[in-house]
VMD Tcl script that draws the C-alpha trace (Angstrom):
set ca {
  {22.89 110.24 15.80}
  {23.04 107.76 18.98}
  {20.07 107.25 17.60}
  {20.67 105.48 14.35}
  {23.66 103.50 16.26}
  {21.75 102.65 18.54}
  {18.80 101.11 16.02}
  {22.00 99.68 14.03}
  {23.40 98.00 16.73}
  {19.65 97.25 17.87}
  {19.67 95.87 13.96}
  {22.95 94.00 14.22}
  {21.53 92.22 16.89}
  {18.81 91.74 15.69}
  {20.58 90.25 12.35}
  {22.91 88.05 14.41}
  {20.11 86.78 15.91}
  {18.36 86.01 12.61}
  {21.07 84.78 11.62}
  {22.09 82.08 14.30}
  {18.19 81.23 13.96}
  {19.04 80.83 10.27}
  {22.38 78.95 10.96}
  {20.35 76.85 13.93}
  {17.59 76.20 11.19}
  {19.94 75.40 8.20}
  {21.05 73.29 10.77}
  {18.25 71.75 11.40}
  {17.13 71.67 8.59}
  {19.62 69.49 7.11}
  {19.70 67.41 10.55}
  {16.12 66.67 8.96}
  {16.91 66.07 5.89}
  {19.20 63.87 7.35}
  {17.19 61.97 9.71}
  {14.45 61.98 6.81}
  {17.58 60.41 4.19}
  {17.87 57.99 6.48}
  {14.26 56.91 7.09}
  {13.63 56.87 3.00}
  {17.06 54.12 2.94}
  {15.74 52.63 6.28}
  {12.40 52.97 4.21}
  {14.09 51.13 0.73}
  {16.28 48.63 3.47}
  {12.13 47.46 4.77}
  {10.06 47.84 1.60}
  {12.64 44.94 0.13}
  {13.11 43.21 3.24}
  {9.58 43.36 3.04}
  {8.93 42.39 -0.44}
  {11.73 39.05 0.46}
  {9.54 38.09 3.38}
  {6.41 38.45 1.07}
  {9.03 35.88 -1.58}
  {9.24 33.70 1.62}
  {6.36 33.92 2.81}
  {4.42 32.66 -0.90}
  {7.29 30.30 -0.87}
  {6.78 29.19 2.40}
  {2.82 28.98 1.43}
  {3.82 27.16 -2.09}
  {6.11 24.55 0.45}
  {2.93 24.74 2.96}
  {0.47 23.70 0.19}
  {2.64 21.16 -1.27}
  {3.68 19.44 1.90}
  {-0.61 19.24 2.94}
  {-1.22 17.93 -1.07}
  {2.15 15.56 -0.02}
  {0.91 14.91 3.07}
  {-3.03 13.57 1.29}
  {-1.24 11.59 -0.56}
  {0.38 9.66 2.03}
  {-2.19 9.77 3.89}
  {-4.50 8.10 1.21}
  {-0.60 6.28 0.07}
  {-1.17 4.75 3.60}
  {-4.73 3.78 3.30}
  {-4.52 2.13 0.26}
  {-1.07 0.38 2.22}
  {-3.53 -0.33 5.04}
  {-6.09 -1.82 2.06}
  {-3.82 -3.91 0.39}
  {-2.20 -4.92 3.57}
  {-5.78 -6.14 4.56}
  {-5.91 -8.15 0.66}
  {-2.44 -9.32 1.57}
  {-4.32 -11.03 4.96}
  {-7.47 -12.18 3.85}
  {-5.22 -13.47 0.94}
  {-3.37 -15.48 3.40}
  {-6.20 -16.44 5.09}
  {-7.50 -18.01 1.90}
  {-4.16 -19.62 1.26}
  {-4.05 -21.04 4.78}
  {-7.78 -22.39 3.48}
  {-6.60 -23.45 0.36}
  {-3.91 -25.25 2.16}
  {-5.88 -26.95 4.65}
  {-8.22 -28.01 1.90}
  {-5.48 -29.39 -0.34}
  {-3.65 -30.93 2.78}
  {-7.34 -32.97 4.01}
  {-8.33 -33.70 -0.18}
  {-4.33 -35.24 -0.09}
  {-5.41 -37.46 2.88}
  {-9.35 -38.15 1.14}
  {-7.27 -39.34 -2.18}
  {-4.47 -41.45 -0.38}
  {-7.15 -42.81 1.49}
  {-9.10 -44.01 -1.28}
  {-5.76 -44.73 -3.13}
  {-5.37 -46.92 0.02}
  {-9.05 -48.30 -0.28}
  {-8.89 -48.85 -4.49}
  {-5.76 -50.98 -3.44}
  {-7.41 -53.03 -0.47}
  {-10.61 -53.28 -3.40}
  {-8.28 -54.60 -6.17}
  {-6.85 -56.64 -4.51}
  {-10.48 -58.53 -3.46}
  {-11.27 -58.54 -7.11}
  {-8.02 -59.67 -7.82}
  {-9.33 -63.27 -5.16}
  {-12.53 -62.90 -6.28}
  {-11.21 -63.33 -9.78}
  {-8.90 -65.92 -9.00}
  {-11.58 -67.42 -7.05}
  {-14.36 -67.08 -10.19}
  {-11.20 -68.75 -12.18}
  {-11.46 -71.74 -9.44}
  {-14.78 -72.33 -9.21}
  {-15.11 -71.30 -13.11}
  {-12.51 -74.68 -13.56}
  {-13.91 -77.21 -10.97}
  {-17.71 -76.17 -12.92}
  {-16.34 -77.69 -16.04}
  {-14.67 -80.50 -14.15}
  {-18.18 -81.16 -12.65}
  {-19.17 -80.68 -16.06}
  {-17.07 -82.98 -17.27}
  {-17.50 -85.42 -14.13}
  {-21.45 -85.25 -15.44}
  {-21.08 -86.37 -19.06}
  {-19.21 -88.81 -18.14}
  {-21.21 -89.85 -15.44}
  {-23.92 -90.07 -18.17}
  {-22.92 -91.26 -20.13}
  {-22.29 -94.13 -18.21}
  {-24.97 -93.84 -16.99}
  {-26.34 -94.20 -21.04}
  {-23.70 -97.05 -20.96}
  {-25.50 -98.55 -18.12}
  {-28.94 -98.03 -19.29}
  {-27.63 -99.08 -22.56}
  {-26.62 -102.82 -21.49}
  {-29.33 -103.34 -19.02}
  {-31.83 -103.29 -21.77}
  {-29.99 -105.99 -23.60}
  {-29.81 -107.96 -20.30}
}
mol new
graphics top color blue
foreach p $ca { graphics top sphere $p radius 0.5 }
foreach p [lrange $ca 0 end-1] q [lrange $ca 1 end] { graphics top cylinder $p $q radius 0.2 }
display resetview
Protein backbone atom coordinates (compact mmCIF):
# COMPACT_ATOMS: atom_id res chain seq x y z
CA UNK A 1 0.00 0.00 0.00
CA UNK A 2 2.80 2.27 0.60
CA UNK A 3 3.93 1.29 -2.69
CA UNK A 4 0.65 2.24 -4.22
CA UNK A 5 0.68 5.49 -2.32
CA UNK A 6 4.19 6.14 -3.48
CA UNK A 7 3.19 5.16 -6.97
CA UNK A 8 0.12 7.37 -6.75
CA UNK A 9 2.24 10.17 -5.40
CA UNK A 10 4.69 9.63 -8.19
CA UNK A 11 1.86 9.56 -10.73
CA UNK A 12 0.45 12.76 -9.19
CA UNK A 13 3.83 14.43 -9.43
CA UNK A 14 4.14 13.21 -12.99
CA UNK A 15 0.58 14.33 -13.71
CA UNK A 16 1.33 17.71 -12.15
CA UNK A 17 4.55 17.89 -14.16
CA UNK A 18 2.72 16.87 -17.30
CA UNK A 19 -0.05 19.32 -16.50
CA UNK A 20 2.57 22.02 -15.97
CA UNK A 21 4.28 21.03 -19.19
CA UNK A 22 0.90 20.95 -20.90
CA UNK A 23 0.11 24.42 -19.49
CA UNK A 24 3.52 25.62 -20.57
CA UNK A 25 3.00 24.01 -23.97
CA UNK A 26 -0.46 25.57 -24.22
CA UNK A 27 0.97 28.92 -23.19
CA UNK A 28 3.76 28.42 -25.71
CA UNK A 29 1.21 27.41 -28.38
CA UNK A 30 -0.92 30.43 -27.46
CA UNK A 31 2.15 32.63 -27.62
CA UNK A 32 3.17 31.08 -30.97
CA UNK A 33 -0.38 31.44 -32.26
CA UNK A 34 -0.29 35.09 -31.17
CA UNK A 35 3.06 35.53 -32.89
CA UNK A 36 1.65 33.73 -35.94
CA UNK A 37 -1.35 36.06 -35.93
CA UNK A 38 0.95 39.05 -35.57
CA UNK A 39 3.15 37.73 -38.40
CA UNK A 40 0.05 37.08 -40.55
CA UNK A 41 -1.11 40.65 -39.90
CA UNK A 42 2.36 41.90 -40.66
CA UNK A 43 2.34 39.83 -43.87
CA UNK A 44 -1.06 41.26 -44.81
CA UNK A 45 0.22 44.76 -44.01
CA UNK A 46 3.42 44.20 -45.98
CA UNK A 47 1.46 42.66 -48.86
CA UNK A 48 -0.80 45.69 -48.90
CA UNK A 49 2.24 47.98 -48.70
CA UNK A 50 3.91 46.00 -51.50
CA UNK A 51 0.82 46.43 -53.66
CA UNK A 52 0.80 50.19 -52.97
CA UNK A 53 4.51 50.40 -53.74
CA UNK A 54 4.01 48.41 -56.95
CA UNK A 55 1.19 50.78 -57.93
CA UNK A 56 3.42 53.75 -57.09
CA UNK A 57 6.20 52.12 -59.07
CA UNK A 58 3.86 51.66 -62.05
CA UNK A 59 2.77 55.30 -61.71
CA UNK A 60 6.40 56.35 -61.47
CA UNK A 61 7.27 54.24 -64.52
CA UNK A 62 4.35 55.78 -66.42
CA UNK A 63 5.43 59.24 -65.31
CA UNK A 64 9.03 58.45 -66.25
CA UNK A 65 7.89 57.26 -69.66
CA UNK A 66 5.79 60.39 -70.01
CA UNK A 67 8.72 62.57 -68.94
CA UNK A 68 11.03 60.74 -71.32
CA UNK A 69 8.49 61.28 -74.09
CA UNK A 70 8.17 64.89 -73.00
CA UNK A 71 11.94 65.14 -73.01
CA UNK A 72 12.01 63.65 -76.50
CA UNK A 73 9.28 66.07 -77.50
CA UNK A 74 11.13 68.94 -75.89
CA UNK A 75 14.33 67.75 -77.57
CA UNK A 76 12.59 67.66 -80.94
CA UNK A 77 10.94 70.98 -80.07
CA UNK A 78 14.33 72.39 -79.16
CA UNK A 79 15.80 71.09 -82.40
CA UNK A 80 12.82 72.46 -84.29
CA UNK A 81 13.24 75.79 -82.52
CA UNK A 82 16.95 75.80 -83.38
CA UNK A 83 16.08 75.03 -87.00
CA UNK A 84 13.52 77.80 -87.03
CA UNK A 85 16.01 80.17 -85.42
CA UNK A 86 18.52 79.35 -88.16
CA UNK A 87 15.82 79.94 -90.78
CA UNK A 88 14.93 83.25 -89.14
CA UNK A 89 18.60 84.22 -89.11
CA UNK A 90 18.95 83.27 -92.79
CA UNK A 91 15.78 85.20 -93.63
CA UNK A 92 17.07 88.22 -91.70
CA UNK A 93 20.36 88.02 -93.61
CA UNK A 94 18.43 87.73 -96.84
CA UNK A 95 16.26 90.68 -95.79
CA UNK A 96 19.40 92.73 -95.02
CA UNK A 97 20.83 91.83 -98.44
CA UNK A 98 17.51 92.69 -100.09
CA UNK A 99 17.35 96.02 -98.25
CA UNK A 100 20.93 96.77 -99.28
CA UNK A 101 20.13 95.79 -102.85
CA UNK A 102 16.99 97.95 -102.74
CA UNK A 103 19.00 100.93 -101.42
CA UNK A 104 21.53 100.42 -104.21
CA UNK A 105 18.73 100.16 -106.78
CA UNK A 106 17.07 103.31 -105.39
CA UNK A 107 20.42 105.14 -105.52
CA UNK A 108 20.98 103.97 -109.11
CA UNK A 109 17.43 104.99 -110.01
CA UNK A 110 18.03 108.42 -108.48
CA UNK A 111 21.25 108.72 -110.49
CA UNK A 112 19.42 107.60 -113.63
CA UNK A 113 16.69 110.19 -112.91
CA UNK A 114 19.35 112.90 -112.52
CA UNK A 115 20.99 111.81 -115.78
CA UNK A 116 17.60 111.63 -117.49
CA UNK A 117 16.80 115.19 -116.35
CA UNK A 118 20.24 116.30 -117.55
CA UNK A 119 19.68 114.63 -120.94
CA UNK A 120 16.14 116.05 -121.14
CA UNK A 121 17.62 119.55 -120.63
CA UNK A 122 20.23 118.78 -123.28
CA UNK A 123 17.48 117.54 -125.60
CA UNK A 124 15.48 120.72 -124.93
CA UNK A 125 18.55 122.89 -125.63
CA UNK A 126 19.26 120.83 -128.76
CA UNK A 127 15.64 121.24 -129.88
CA UNK A 128 15.84 124.97 -129.17
CA UNK A 129 19.09 125.15 -131.14
CA UNK A 130 17.49 123.10 -133.92
CA UNK A 131 14.48 125.41 -133.96
CA UNK A 132 16.83 128.41 -134.03
CA UNK A 133 18.84 126.84 -136.86
CA UNK A 134 15.68 125.96 -138.77
CA UNK A 135 14.52 129.56 -138.41
CA UNK A 136 17.93 130.83 -139.59
CA UNK A 137 17.77 128.28 -142.42
CA UNK A 138 14.33 129.51 -143.46
CA UNK A 139 15.54 133.10 -143.22
CA UNK A 140 18.62 132.19 -145.22
CA UNK A 141 16.46 130.42 -147.82
CA UNK A 142 14.20 133.46 -147.97
CA UNK A 143 17.27 135.69 -148.44
CA UNK A 144 18.57 133.23 -151.03
CA UNK A 145 15.27 133.42 -152.97
CA UNK A 146 15.32 137.19 -152.75
CA UNK A 147 18.93 137.25 -153.87
CA UNK A 148 18.05 134.76 -156.68
CA UNK A 149 15.10 136.92 -157.66
CA UNK A 150 17.29 140.05 -157.50
CA UNK A 151 19.93 138.23 -159.50
CA UNK A 152 17.40 137.10 -162.03
CA UNK A 153 16.07 140.66 -162.27
CA UNK A 154 19.55 142.01 -162.59
CA UNK A 155 20.29 139.48 -165.29
CA UNK A 156 17.11 140.37 -167.08
CA UNK A 157 17.90 144.05 -166.84
CA UNK A 158 21.40 143.39 -168.10
CA UNK A 159 20.09 141.57 -171.03
CA UNK A 160 17.86 144.46 -171.85
CA UNK A 161 20.77 146.74 -171.98
